[in-house]
N, CA and C atoms as an extended XYZ file, in Angstrom:
396
Properties=species:S:1:pos:R:3:atomname:S:1:resname:S:1:resid:I:1 pbc="F F F"
N        -6.598       15.138       17.618 N   MET     1
C        -6.234       13.732       17.514 CA  MET     1
C        -7.330       12.930       16.824 C   MET     1
N        -8.591       13.271       17.102 N   LYS     2
C        -9.707       12.560       16.494 CA  LYS     2
C        -9.734       12.789       14.979 C   LYS     2
N        -9.455       14.026       14.555 N   ASN     3
C        -9.420       14.328       13.118 CA  ASN     3
C        -8.294       13.589       12.419 C   ASN     3
N        -7.150       13.413       13.108 N   ASP     4
C        -6.042       12.660       12.529 CA  ASP     4
C        -6.457       11.214       12.274 C   ASP     4
N        -7.178       10.661       13.219 N   LEU     5
C        -7.643        9.280       13.087 CA  LEU     5
C        -8.597        9.140       11.901 C   LEU     5
N        -9.562       10.033       11.819 N   LEU     6
C       -10.514        9.977       10.700 CA  LEU     6
C        -9.824       10.216        9.369 C   LEU     6
N        -8.905       11.156        9.330 N   SER     7
C        -8.176       11.457        8.103 CA  SER     7
C        -7.337       10.262        7.651 C   SER     7
N        -6.652        9.638        8.593 N   ALA     8
C        -5.818        8.481        8.257 CA  ALA     8
C        -6.655        7.330        7.710 C   ALA     8
N        -7.782        7.060        8.358 N   TRP     9
C        -8.635        5.972        7.876 CA  TRP     9
C        -9.297        6.322        6.556 C   TRP     9
N        -9.634        7.582        6.364 N   TRP    10
C       -10.233        8.000        5.095 CA  TRP    10
C        -9.248        7.805        3.943 C   TRP    10
N        -7.984        8.150        4.166 N   LYS    11
C        -6.954        7.947        3.130 CA  LYS    11
C        -6.812        6.465        2.803 C   LYS    11
N        -6.839        5.628        3.827 N   LEU    12
C        -6.741        4.185        3.606 CA  LEU    12
C        -7.918        3.670        2.792 C   LEU    12
N        -9.123        4.076        3.167 N   VAL    13
C       -10.325        3.640        2.455 CA  VAL    13
C       -10.293        4.124        1.003 C   VAL    13
N        -9.855        5.350        0.794 N   THR    14
C        -9.776        5.894       -0.565 CA  THR    14
C        -8.789        5.107       -1.415 C   THR    14
N        -7.621        4.798       -0.864 N   SER    15
C        -6.623        4.016       -1.604 CA  SER    15
C        -7.143        2.630       -1.950 C   SER    15
N        -7.723        1.970       -0.956 N   ALA    16
C        -8.254        0.622       -1.195 CA  ALA    16
C        -9.375        0.651       -2.227 C   ALA    16
N       -10.196        1.687       -2.165 N   ASN    17
C       -11.294        1.832       -3.110 CA  ASN    17
C       -10.772        2.045       -4.534 C   ASN    17
N        -9.758        2.875       -4.688 N   GLU    18
C        -9.183        3.099       -6.028 CA  GLU    18
C        -8.628        1.813       -6.612 C   GLU    18
N        -7.955        1.037       -5.773 N   ILE    19
C        -7.419       -0.242       -6.248 CA  ILE    19
C        -8.562       -1.181       -6.611 C   ILE    19
N        -9.581       -1.241       -5.778 N   ALA    20
C       -10.700       -2.153       -6.008 CA  ALA    20
C       -11.464       -1.827       -7.290 C   ALA    20
N       -11.543       -0.554       -7.653 N   TRP    21
C       -12.267       -0.177       -8.862 CA  TRP    21
C       -11.401       -0.224      -10.117 C   TRP    21
N       -10.114        0.051       -9.984 N   THR    22
C        -9.253        0.149      -11.159 CA  THR    22
C        -8.604       -1.180      -11.534 C   THR    22
N        -8.202       -1.972      -10.556 N   ALA    23
C        -7.492       -3.225      -10.826 CA  ALA    23
C        -8.279       -4.188      -11.721 C   ALA    23
N        -9.580       -4.384      -11.510 N   PRO    24
C       -10.294       -5.301      -12.412 CA  PRO    24
C       -10.259       -4.849      -13.876 C   PRO    24
N       -10.308       -3.542      -14.106 N   TRP    25
C       -10.245       -3.056      -15.485 CA  TRP    25
C        -8.875       -3.359      -16.087 C   TRP    25
N        -7.813       -3.143      -15.316 N   VAL    26
C        -6.451       -3.425      -15.805 CA  VAL    26
C        -6.305       -4.920      -16.082 C   VAL    26
N        -6.812       -5.750      -15.189 N   ILE    27
C        -6.733       -7.204      -15.385 CA  ILE    27
C        -7.493       -7.604      -16.652 C   ILE    27
N        -8.671       -7.030      -16.848 N   GLN    28
C        -9.469       -7.336      -18.037 CA  GLN    28
C        -8.743       -6.906      -19.300 C   GLN    28
N        -8.139       -5.735      -19.287 N   ALA    29
C        -7.435       -5.243      -20.480 CA  ALA    29
C        -6.242       -6.132      -20.810 C   ALA    29
N        -5.489       -6.492      -19.804 N   ARG    30
C        -4.316       -7.336      -20.048 CA  ARG    30
C        -4.720       -8.753      -20.439 C   ARG    30
N        -5.704       -9.320      -19.774 N   THR    31
C        -6.157      -10.670      -20.105 CA  THR    31
C        -6.743      -10.713      -21.506 C   THR    31
N        -7.515       -9.692      -21.849 N   GLY    32
C        -8.069       -9.627      -23.196 CA  GLY    32
C        -6.994       -9.608      -24.260 C   GLY    32
N        -5.942       -8.877      -23.987 N   ARG    33
C        -4.828       -8.810      -24.938 CA  ARG    33
C        -4.178      -10.177      -25.130 C   ARG    33
N        -3.962      -10.894      -24.045 N   VAL    34
C        -3.331      -12.215      -24.126 CA  VAL    34
C        -4.272      -13.211      -24.804 C   VAL    34
N        -5.566      -13.137      -24.513 N   LEU    35
C        -6.513      -14.079      -25.120 CA  LEU    35
C        -6.687      -13.834      -26.617 C   LEU    35
N        -6.568      -12.581      -27.054 N   ARG    36
C        -6.663      -12.303      -28.493 CA  ARG    36
C        -5.467      -12.851      -29.251 C   ARG    36
N        -4.326      -12.947      -28.573 N   ASN    37
C        -3.109      -13.417      -29.217 CA  ASN    37
C        -2.379      -14.351      -28.248 C   ASN    37
N        -2.878      -15.590      -28.063 N   PRO    38
C        -2.312      -16.475      -27.040 CA  PRO    38
C        -0.863      -16.885      -27.289 C   PRO    38
N        -0.399      -16.797      -28.514 N   THR    39
C         0.996      -17.174      -28.785 CA  THR    39
C         1.965      -16.047      -28.468 C   THR    39
N         1.433      -14.865      -28.158 N   LEU    40
C         2.250      -13.689      -27.861 CA  LEU    40
C         3.266      -13.431      -28.977 C   LEU    40
N         2.776      -13.457      -30.206 N   SER    41
C         3.664      -13.267      -31.346 CA  SER    41
C         4.121      -11.816      -31.495 C   SER    41
N         3.374      -10.881      -30.960 N   ARG    42
C         3.783       -9.473      -31.051 CA  ARG    42
C         4.686       -9.117      -29.874 C   ARG    42
N         5.709       -8.338      -30.144 N   ALA    43
C         6.661       -7.939      -29.108 CA  ALA    43
C         5.974       -7.116      -28.021 C   ALA    43
N         5.022       -6.278      -28.422 N   VAL    44
C         4.330       -5.435      -27.446 CA  VAL    44
C         3.537       -6.289      -26.456 C   VAL    44
N         2.973       -7.398      -26.904 N   ASP    45
C         2.237       -8.290      -26.009 CA  ASP    45
C         3.189       -9.022      -25.059 C   ASP    45
N         4.335       -9.441      -25.570 N   ARG    46
C         5.318      -10.103      -24.706 CA  ARG    46
C         5.821       -9.148      -23.622 C   ARG    46
N         6.073       -7.892      -24.016 N   ARG    47
C         6.530       -6.890      -23.047 CA  ARG    47
C         5.467       -6.653      -21.969 C   ARG    47
N         4.219       -6.630      -22.382 N   GLU    48
C         3.127       -6.396      -21.423 CA  GLU    48
C         3.042       -7.523      -20.404 C   GLU    48
N         3.177       -8.765      -20.847 N   VAL    49
C         3.124       -9.909      -19.928 CA  VAL    49
C         4.326       -9.876      -18.985 C   VAL    49
N         5.501       -9.573      -19.513 N   MET    50
C         6.685       -9.476      -18.654 CA  MET    50
C         6.519       -8.342      -17.637 C   MET    50
N         6.000       -7.221      -18.107 N   ARG    51
C         5.789       -6.070      -17.221 CA  ARG    51
C         4.819       -6.430      -16.100 C   ARG    51
N         3.796       -7.195      -16.444 N   MET    52
C         2.788       -7.601      -15.471 CA  MET    52
C         3.443       -8.376      -14.322 C   MET    52
N         4.309       -9.305      -14.643 N   VAL    53
C         4.963      -10.134      -13.627 CA  VAL    53
C         5.964       -9.306      -12.815 C   VAL    53
N         6.771       -8.526      -13.501 N   ILE    54
C         7.798       -7.731      -12.827 CA  ILE    54
C         7.166       -6.709      -11.878 C   ILE    54
N         6.090       -6.080      -12.314 N   GLU    55
C         5.440       -5.068      -11.462 CA  GLU    55
C         4.888       -5.668      -10.178 C   GLU    55
N         4.370       -6.865      -10.256 N   LYS    56
C         3.827       -7.501       -9.055 CA  LYS    56
C         4.941       -7.769       -8.036 C   LYS    56
N         6.074       -8.238       -8.513 N   VAL    57
C         7.201       -8.504       -7.623 CA  VAL    57
C         7.721       -7.196       -7.026 C   VAL    57
N         7.852       -6.169       -7.858 N   GLN    58
C         8.342       -4.888       -7.361 CA  GLN    58
C         7.394       -4.282       -6.327 C   GLN    58
N         6.106       -4.337       -6.574 N   ALA    59
C         5.134       -3.790       -5.625 CA  ALA    59
C         5.185       -4.546       -4.302 C   ALA    59
N         5.313       -5.860       -4.368 N   ALA    60
C         5.407       -6.654       -3.139 CA  ALA    60
C         6.674       -6.305       -2.362 C   ALA    60
N         7.789       -6.123       -3.067 N   GLN    61
C         9.037       -5.753       -2.398 CA  GLN    61
C         8.934       -4.371       -1.755 C   GLN    61
N         8.338       -3.419       -2.447 N   GLU    62
C         8.172       -2.084       -1.876 CA  GLU    62
C         7.283       -2.115       -0.637 C   GLU    62
N         6.204       -2.875       -0.694 N   ALA    63
C         5.311       -2.985        0.456 CA  ALA    63
C         6.035       -3.637        1.636 C   ALA    63
N         6.831       -4.652        1.343 N   GLN    64
C         7.584       -5.317        2.400 CA  GLN    64
C         8.605       -4.358        3.013 C   GLN    64
N         9.247       -3.529        2.207 N   TRP    65
C        10.205       -2.549        2.701 CA  TRP    65
C         9.511       -1.544        3.632 C   TRP    65
N         8.322       -1.108        3.277 N   VAL    66
C         7.562       -0.185        4.129 CA  VAL    66
C         7.276       -0.841        5.480 C   VAL    66
N         6.863       -2.098        5.461 N   LEU    67
C         6.576       -2.804        6.717 CA  LEU    67
C         7.816       -2.930        7.592 C   LEU    67
N         8.954       -3.285        6.995 N   TRP    68
C        10.187       -3.423        7.762 CA  TRP    68
C        10.627       -2.090        8.353 C   TRP    68
N        10.545       -1.030        7.543 N   ARG    69
C        10.918        0.292        8.040 CA  ARG    69
C        10.039        0.710        9.207 C   ARG    69
N         8.743        0.470        9.085 N   GLN    70
C         7.808        0.835       10.148 CA  GLN    70
C         8.051       -0.007       11.395 C   GLN    70
N         8.335       -1.279       11.220 N   ALA    71
C         8.608       -2.152       12.364 CA  ALA    71
C         9.844       -1.665       13.118 C   ALA    71
N        10.876       -1.308       12.378 N   LEU    72
C        12.093       -0.808       13.016 CA  LEU    72
C        11.828        0.512       13.749 C   LEU    72
N        11.117        1.411       13.112 N   ALA    73
C        10.797        2.698       13.746 CA  ALA    73
C         9.944        2.494       14.994 C   ALA    73
N         9.000        1.566       14.943 N   SER    74
C         8.144        1.292       16.105 CA  SER    74
C         8.950        0.717       17.259 C   SER    74
N         9.867       -0.171       16.941 N   GLN    75
C        10.704       -0.745       17.995 CA  GLN    75
C        11.597        0.315       18.625 C   GLN    75
N        12.176        1.164       17.797 N   GLN    76
C        13.020        2.237       18.329 CA  GLN    76
C        12.196        3.175       19.204 C   GLN    76
N        11.006        3.503       18.757 N   ASP    77
C        10.125        4.387       19.523 CA  ASP    77
C         9.749        3.748       20.865 C   ASP    77
N         9.422        2.465       20.839 N   ALA    78
C         9.038        1.766       22.073 CA  ALA    78
C        10.199        1.746       23.069 C   ALA    78
N        11.408        1.440       22.590 N   TRP    79
C        12.558        1.424       23.492 CA  TRP    79
C        12.868        2.813       24.027 C   TRP    79
N        12.747        3.828       23.185 N   THR    80
C        12.992        5.196       23.642 CA  THR    80
C        11.994        5.580       24.728 C   THR    80
N        10.726        5.276       24.512 N   LYS    81
C         9.709        5.589       25.515 CA  LYS    81
C         9.939        4.811       26.810 C   LYS    81
N        10.354        3.558       26.673 N   LEU    82
C        10.614        2.746       27.861 CA  LEU    82
C        11.724        3.367       28.700 C   LEU    82
N        12.803        3.750       28.056 N   TRP    83
C        13.950        4.264       28.805 CA  TRP    83
C        13.760        5.699       29.266 C   TRP    83
N        12.955        6.488       28.590 N   THR    84
C        12.791        7.882       29.009 CA  THR    84
C        11.650        8.073       29.987 C   THR    84
N        10.532        7.423       29.751 N   THR    85
C         9.383        7.652       30.629 CA  THR    85
C         8.829        6.373       31.225 C   THR    85
N         9.049        5.280       30.592 N   GLY    86
C         8.428        4.033       31.019 CA  GLY    86
C         8.920        3.505       32.340 C   GLY    86
N        10.118        3.852       32.724 N   LEU    87
C        10.659        3.340       33.974 CA  LEU    87
C        10.291        4.193       35.184 C   LEU    87
N         9.749        5.357       34.948 N   SER    88
C         9.370        6.198       36.088 CA  SER    88
C         8.046        5.708       36.664 C   SER    88
N         7.868        5.816       37.977 N   PRO    89
C         6.642        5.291       38.590 CA  PRO    89
C         5.394        6.083       38.202 C   PRO    89
N         5.558        7.316       37.730 N   ARG    90
C         4.397        8.143       37.396 CA  ARG    90
C         4.003        8.053       35.925 C   ARG    90
N         4.686        7.273       35.145 N   SER    91
C         4.386        7.247       33.708 CA  SER    91
C         3.142        6.423       33.430 C   SER    91
N         2.124        7.093       32.982 N   THR    92
C         0.898        6.419       32.561 CA  THR    92
C         0.421        7.084       31.285 C   THR    92
N         0.007        6.287       30.356 N   VAL    93
C        -0.539        6.800       29.108 CA  VAL    93
C        -2.040        6.598       29.170 C   VAL    93
N        -2.804        7.658       28.953 N   PRO    94
C        -4.263        7.482       28.954 CA  PRO    94
C        -4.674        6.437       27.926 C   PRO    94
N        -5.532        5.538       28.327 N   THR    95
C        -5.924        4.424       27.477 CA  THR    95
C        -6.552        4.885       26.169 C   THR    95
N        -7.459        5.839       26.221 N   ALA    96
C        -8.120        6.300       24.990 CA  ALA    96
C        -7.115        6.920       24.033 C   ALA    96
N        -6.162        7.666       24.548 N   THR    97
C        -5.140        8.287       23.710 CA  THR    97
C        -4.272        7.214       23.057 C   THR    97
N        -3.882        6.231       23.831 N   ALA    98
C        -3.050        5.151       23.294 CA  ALA    98
C        -3.797        4.373       22.215 C   ALA    98
N        -5.063        4.114       22.431 N   ILE    99
C        -5.851        3.370       21.448 CA  ILE    99
C        -5.991        4.177       20.157 C   ILE    99
N        -6.252        5.472       20.276 N   ARG   100
C        -6.356        6.314       19.068 CA  ARG   100
C        -5.030        6.367       18.324 C   ARG   100
N        -3.934        6.440       19.066 N   ARG   101
C        -2.621        6.487       18.434 CA  ARG   101
C        -2.350        5.192       17.659 C   ARG   101
N        -2.654        4.070       18.256 N   VAL   102
C        -2.453        2.782       17.584 CA  VAL   102
C        -3.346        2.680       16.351 C   VAL   102
N        -4.602        3.100       16.472 N   ALA   103
C        -5.520        3.047       15.331 CA  ALA   103
C        -5.046        3.953       14.204 C   ALA   103
N        -4.575        5.136       14.536 N   THR   104
C        -4.071        6.059       13.511 CA  THR   104
C        -2.821        5.496       12.862 C   THR   104
N        -1.890        5.032       13.678 N   ASP   105
C        -0.636        4.497       13.140 CA  ASP   105
C        -0.874        3.280       12.255 C   ASP   105
N        -1.796        2.413       12.646 N   SER   106
C        -2.050        1.214       11.838 CA  SER   106
C        -2.696        1.578       10.505 C   SER   106
N        -3.579        2.563       10.495 N   SER   107
C        -4.191        2.955        9.216 CA  SER   107
C        -3.182        3.657        8.319 C   SER   107
N        -2.291        4.446        8.901 N   VAL   108
C        -1.235        5.096        8.103 CA  VAL   108
C        -0.326        4.029        7.507 C   VAL   108
N         0.034        3.032        8.285 N   LEU   109
C         0.883        1.950        7.791 CA  LEU   109
C         0.194        1.196        6.652 C   LEU   109
N        -1.068        0.854        6.836 N   ALA   110
C        -1.799        0.139        5.782 CA  ALA   110
C        -1.880        0.976        4.509 C   ALA   110
N        -2.089        2.268        4.652 N   HIS   111
C        -2.128        3.169        3.496 CA  HIS   111
C        -0.779        3.173        2.776 C   HIS   111
N         0.306        3.235        3.533 N   ARG   112
C         1.648        3.231        2.925 CA  ARG   112
C         1.947        1.911        2.230 C   ARG   112
N         1.476        0.816        2.805 N   VAL   113
C         1.698       -0.500        2.194 CA  VAL   113
C         0.939       -0.614        0.870 C   VAL   113
N        -0.237        0.000        0.795 N   LEU   114
C        -1.033       -0.051       -0.436 CA  LEU   114
C        -0.502        0.880       -1.538 C   LEU   114
N         0.294        1.858       -1.181 N   GLN   115
C         0.731        2.863       -2.150 CA  GLN   115
C         1.441        2.291       -3.378 C   GLN   115
N         2.393        1.348       -3.248 N   PRO   116
C         3.031        0.817       -4.455 CA  PRO   116
C         2.033        0.172       -5.419 C   PRO   116
N         1.092       -0.580       -4.871 N   THR   117
C         0.082       -1.223       -5.713 CA  THR   117
C        -0.834       -0.183       -6.337 C   THR   117
N        -1.291        0.765       -5.547 N   ARG   118
C        -2.184        1.818       -6.034 CA  ARG   118
C        -1.526        2.619       -7.158 C   ARG   118
N        -0.276        2.997       -6.943 N   ARG   119
C         0.449        3.783       -7.941 CA  ARG   119
C         0.565        3.017       -9.268 C   ARG   119
N         0.888        1.741       -9.185 N   ARG   120
C         1.053        0.947      -10.407 CA  ARG   120
C        -0.286        0.691      -11.103 C   ARG   120
N        -1.314        0.406      -10.330 N   VAL   121
C        -2.627        0.141      -10.922 CA  VAL   121
C        -3.127        1.368      -11.671 C   VAL   121
N        -3.006        2.538      -11.057 N   LYS   122
C        -3.473        3.757      -11.711 CA  LYS   122
C        -2.644        4.074      -12.959 C   LYS   122
N        -1.333        3.887      -12.876 N   ALA   123
C        -0.473        4.135      -14.034 CA  ALA   123
C        -0.796        3.159      -15.165 C   ALA   123
N        -1.025        1.895      -14.839 N   ASN   124
C        -1.376        0.910      -15.862 CA  ASN   124
C        -2.706        1.239      -16.513 C   ASN   124
N        -3.667        1.659      -15.719 N   ALA   125
C        -4.975        2.006      -16.281 CA  ALA   125
C        -4.843        3.173      -17.260 C   ALA   125
N        -4.083        4.197      -16.875 N   ARG   126
C        -3.875        5.334      -17.790 CA  ARG   126
C        -3.182        4.893      -19.068 C   ARG   126
N        -2.141        4.092      -18.927 N   ARG   127
C        -1.372        3.642      -20.092 CA  ARG   127
C        -2.210        2.752      -21.002 C   ARG   127
N        -2.956        1.819      -20.427 N   LEU   128
C        -3.743        0.896      -21.236 CA  LEU   128
C        -4.941        1.584      -21.890 C   LEU   128
N        -5.484        2.601      -21.264 N   ARG   129
C        -6.597        3.333      -21.879 CA  ARG   129
C        -6.133        4.098      -23.107 C   ARG   129
N        -4.894        4.582      -23.097 N   LYS   130
C        -4.348        5.315      -24.245 CA  LYS   130
C        -4.182        4.407      -25.458 C   LYS   130
N        -3.929        3.120      -25.228 N   ARG   131
C        -3.674        2.184      -26.327 CA  ARG   131
C        -4.915        1.715      -27.043 C   ARG   131
N        -6.065        1.977      -26.493 N   ARG   132
C        -7.309        1.465      -27.091 CA  ARG   132
C        -7.445        1.785      -28.523 C   ARG   132
C-alpha cells in the first residue's frame, strides 16, 4: 500500500513537471508566431490561433469529465460500503489505511485530471519544434 501511494504521487509530480517545463516553450512559440505577424494574414497562423483556443476548451472539458466520473464512482463506492459493512457494529477501518487510501486516490485523480493538458502540451511541443 505504501508503494502504491509513492507511485501515485510520483506520477502526479512527473506529469505536473512535464507541463511546467513544456508549456512555457509552447506559449513562447505560439506567441512569437502571432507577434511576428499580428494581422494573421497567413492561413497557418490563423489555424494555430484557433487551435490554441479550441484545445484549451477541449482539455478543460476532458478534465471536468474525469472529475465527474470520479465523483460518481466515489459516491457509489461510499454507498456500497455503507450498506455492506458500514451498518454492522464491528465495521471499523484502520485510520492509517483510510488516510493512505484517500491520499493515493486523490493523487491518482489529480494525475488523471492533468492528463488532457499534458497530452496536448507535449503534442504541441513536438509539432511546433518540427516547424522551426
